[in-house]
N, C-alpha and C positions, 0 to 999 in steps of 0.2 A: 762422077755425078751419082748421088744416091737419092732414091725416092723413099720417103717415109710416110705412111698414112697416119694421120694423127687426129686427135680431137682436143678441144679445149672448152671448158665451161666458164660461164660468167654469171655474176649476180649484180644487177644494176641498183646499188644501194643509195644513189642520189640521182638528181635530174641532170647532171652534167654528162657531156659526151664521154663515154668510158671505153678505153681501149679493150677490145675483145680478142684481137689477133694482131701481132706485129711480125713482119717478115724481116729477118735479118738481111744485112747488106751482102751476104754471101749466098743468098738462096732466092728462090722464087716459089710461089704457091699457087695451087688451083684449089679454090674453095668450093666444095660440093654443096654445102648447106649451112645455113645459119637459122637455127630454130630458136624461137622465143616462146616462153611459157608464162601464163598468168592464170591463177586459179580461183579468183574471186569474181563476183557477178558484175563488177563495174569494168567499163572499158579503160584500157591504158594505152595511150599513144606511144608508138615506138618508131624510131628512125634508125635506119642503118646508114652509116656514114663512112665514105672512102676518103682517106688522106694519102695522096700520091707523095712520093719522096719529094720534099722541097716545094710542095704546093698546099693550097688552102683545102679545108674540109669541103666535101661535096656530098650532099644527101643523095643516096642511090635507092633507097627503099623506105617505105612507110606502111605500117599496119596498125589497126586497132585490135589489140590482144584482149581477148575476153573469154575465160573459161576454156581455153583450148591451147594447142600448140599452133603457132603460125611460122610458115616458112618466110623468111625475109628476103630470100632470093628466088627468082623465077628460073634461074639456070646457073651454071658454073660461073665463077668469077676468077679471072686470072690476075694474080698480084705479081708485081715485080719487086726487085730488091728494094727494101726500105719502105715499102708500102705499109699502111696501118688500116684495119677495120675498127670502127667504133660503133657503139650502140648508145642511143639516148632515149630515156623513158620520161613520159609526162608526169609520173609519180614515182617517188623513191621507194625502194624495198618491195617492188611489186612484180618485177620481171627477172626471170632467170633464163638460162638457155645454154646452147652448145654450138660449136663451130666444128665442122668436119672438113678436112683439108688434106691435100697431098703436098708435102714439103720437098722441094727439089733442091738439094744441097749442091751448090756449085764451087765450094771452096777447094776441092780436090782437082779442079779442071787445070789443065796446062794451057798457058797463053790466054 
C-alpha cells in the first residue's frame, strides 16, 4: 500500500456536472479540500456532487462563489474505490479550482 499526496485542477466550461476527481477501483482517497474560484462581481452557484460506485449522484455541498475562493468541503471526505466527485456551476466558464487529496493505492496488497 502506498500513499501519494496529489492535487488536481478543474475548469467548469459548461453547466453540466463535471468530474473533478475519480478514484480507481484499486485505490481509496481522502480528500482534504475542494477549492472553487470565481473572479467577477456576480454570484455563481456551485454544487459539489458525490457519486458512489454503482449509485446515483448526491449533492454534498453548495456555495455561491463571488470574487473569492470558496471551500466546498467543511472537513475531509473519505472516498472508496470507484467513487467520483463532480462539480456543477450555474454559469459556464466562470469557476475553476483544485482538489487536494491523499491517494491510497491498494493494488499491491496481498489477499
